[in-house]
C-alpha positions in Angstrom: 61.2 -210.7 -188.9 57.9 -209.6 -190.4 56.1 -207.7 -187.7 56.5 -205.9 -184.3 55.9 -209.1 -182.3 58.8 -210.8 -184.0 61.1 -208.0 -183.2 59.8 -207.8 -179.6 60.4 -211.5 -179.1 63.9 -211.3 -180.6 64.9 -208.4 -178.4 63.2 -209.9 -175.3 65.2 -213.1 -175.9 68.4 -211.1 -176.2 67.6 -209.2 -173.0 66.9 -212.5 -171.2 70.4 -213.7 -172.2 71.9 -210.5 -170.9 70.2 -210.7 -167.6 71.1 -214.4 -167.1 74.7 -213.7 -168.2 75.0 -210.8 -165.8 73.5 -212.9 -162.9 75.5 -216.0 -163.3 78.8 -214.9 -164.9 79.5 -211.2 -165.2 78.4 -209.6 -161.9 79.8 -212.3 -159.6 83.2 -212.1 -161.4 83.1 -208.3 -161.4 82.3 -208.2 -157.7 85.3 -210.3 -156.9 87.6 -208.1 -158.9 86.6 -204.8 -157.3 88.7 -203.3 -154.5 86.4 -200.3 -153.7 83.9 -201.0 -151.0 81.4 -198.5 -152.4 81.6 -200.0 -155.9 81.5 -203.5 -154.6 78.3 -202.7 -152.7 76.7 -201.2 -155.7 77.5 -204.3 -157.8 76.3 -206.6 -155.1 73.1 -204.7 -154.7 72.5 -204.8 -158.5 73.3 -208.5 -158.6 70.4 -209.1 -156.1 68.1 -207.1 -158.3 69.3 -208.9 -161.4 68.2 -212.2 -159.9 64.6 -211.0 -160.3 65.0 -209.6 -163.8 65.2 -212.9 -165.7 62.1 -214.4 -164.0 60.2 -211.2 -164.8 61.2 -211.4 -168.4 60.1 -215.0 -168.5 56.7 -213.8 -167.3 56.6 -211.3 -170.1 57.2 -214.1 -172.6 54.3 -216.0 -171.1 52.1 -212.8 -171.2 52.5 -212.7 -175.0 51.9 -216.4 -175.3 55.5 -217.3 -176.1 57.8 -219.8 -174.6 60.7 -218.1 -172.8 63.9 -218.3 -174.9 67.4 -216.8 -174.7 69.5 -215.5 -177.6 73.0 -214.2 -177.5 73.2 -210.4 -177.4 76.2 -209.6 -179.6 76.7 -206.0 -178.2 76.8 -207.2 -174.6 79.0 -210.2 -175.5 81.5 -207.8 -177.2 81.4 -205.5 -174.1 82.2 -208.5 -171.8 85.0 -209.7 -174.1 86.5 -206.2 -174.2 86.3 -206.0 -170.4 88.0 -209.3 -170.0 90.8 -208.4 -172.4 91.7 -205.2 -170.5 90.8 -206.1 -166.9 94.1 -207.7 -166.1 96.2 -204.9 -167.4 96.0 -202.5 -164.4 98.8 -202.1 -162.0 96.7 -199.8 -159.8 93.6 -201.3 -158.3 91.9 -197.9 -158.1 92.3 -197.4 -161.8 91.0 -200.9 -162.4 87.9 -200.0 -160.3 87.3 -196.9 -162.5 87.5 -199.2 -165.5 85.1 -201.8 -163.9 82.6 -199.0 -163.0 82.8 -197.6 -166.6 82.2 -201.1 -168.1 79.3 -201.8 -165.8 77.8 -198.4 -166.6 78.1 -199.0 -170.3 76.2 -202.3 -169.9 73.5 -200.6 -167.9 73.1 -198.0 -170.7 72.6 -200.8 -173.2 70.1 -202.5 -171.0 68.1 -199.3 -170.5 67.9 -198.8 -174.3 66.7 -202.4 -174.7 64.0 -201.9 -172.1 62.9 -198.7 -173.8 62.6 -200.4 -177.2 60.6 -203.3 -175.6 58.3 -200.8 -173.9 57.8 -198.9 -177.2 57.0 -202.1 -179.1 54.6 -203.1 -176.3 52.0 -200.6 -177.7 51.7 -202.1 -181.2 51.7 -205.7 -180.0 49.1 -205.0 -177.3 51.3 -205.8 -174.3 49.2 -206.1 -171.1 49.5 -203.6 -168.3 50.9 -206.4 -166.1 53.6 -207.3 -168.6 54.4 -203.6 -169.1 54.7 -203.2 -165.4 57.3 -206.0 -165.2 59.4 -204.4 -167.9 59.1 -201.0 -166.2 60.2 -202.4 -162.9 63.3 -203.9 -164.4 64.0 -200.7 -166.3 63.6 -198.7 -163.1 66.1 -200.9 -161.3 68.5 -200.7 -164.2 68.3 -196.8 -164.0 68.9 -196.8 -160.3 71.9 -199.1 -160.7 73.3 -196.9 -163.4 72.9 -193.8 -161.2 74.8 -195.6 -158.4 77.5 -196.8 -160.7 78.0 -193.3 -162.2 78.2 -191.8 -158.7 80.9 -194.4 -157.8 82.7 -193.8 -161.1 82.9 -190.1 -160.4 84.1 -190.7 -156.9 86.7 -193.2 -157.9 88.0 -191.0 -160.8 88.2 -188.0 -158.4 90.3 -190.1 -156.0 92.8 -190.7 -158.7 93.9 -187.1 -158.6 95.4 -187.6 -155.1 
């Protein structure tokens, strides 16, 4: 990479991979594994939002005169692998739901950081207001999902005391 545009496109491609992976693999599987109605609702709602994230990112590619592409995001791939390795080890469904909520929140934190970097790089590459708006909309939805997941995480963890 030799300039901000190269980095922007690399990170945008990784984020597109994340959004597609969440939409088609991770969130549907997670939704099926959850017992808590509140957490399941939060995941289902975010899955609906995530269905729009990929197409918005594809529009951002086109806005910077690039063909949409998707590249593996090693950090998110590792998070998913770690989740899959531990997910079947819980005898208590409530404790498993705490784990699922924590894993989902961790992924949301990563996504928020990625959107923040893309928005910061938008300035030096001359990102249009429309493209910036698409990134900001996705970021806002990720932040709302994180807030809901953290609320559910605290509720579920509090229920473990009883």
